[in-house]
N, C-alpha and C positions, 0 to 999 in steps of 0.2 A: 372056851378055854373062859371064855366070859365067867362065866356060870361058877366055873371052880374060884374064879378069884372071887367075887361079892362072896360067895359061901364062906371064904377064907380069911376076911375083911371083920365078918358075919360073927362070924365064934373070936377072930382078936375080941371083938366089942362085948362080946357077952362072959369071956375068959378071964380078960384084961392081964394078963401075962405084965411082967415087968418087960421082958424082952420079946420081939419076934422077929421072925428071917423071912423074906421075900426075896428070891432069886432076884438083882438087876439085873435083864439082860441088856445091850446094849441094843438092838432093833427094840426094845420099849420107849427108847426118847425119840424115836422117829416115827411110830407106828400110829398113823391117823392124824396125821403133823402135828405132834404131840399131844393129843389129847386124851390118848390115854394115859400118858405120865401125868399129866394134871389131873385127871381124875385121881387116880393112886395116890396122888399128894393129899388132895382134897379129903381123903376119904380116911388116910390116916393122918 
């Protein structure tokens, strides 16, 4: 799943759409003691 996220982030960065959608599931906030969410917010 991590590979999918980084590929998605790469495409968003490359294509530079006006908006994009990424599902924010509840578990993502607590996964890996919050580090997953922190990484995602830093990338986007």
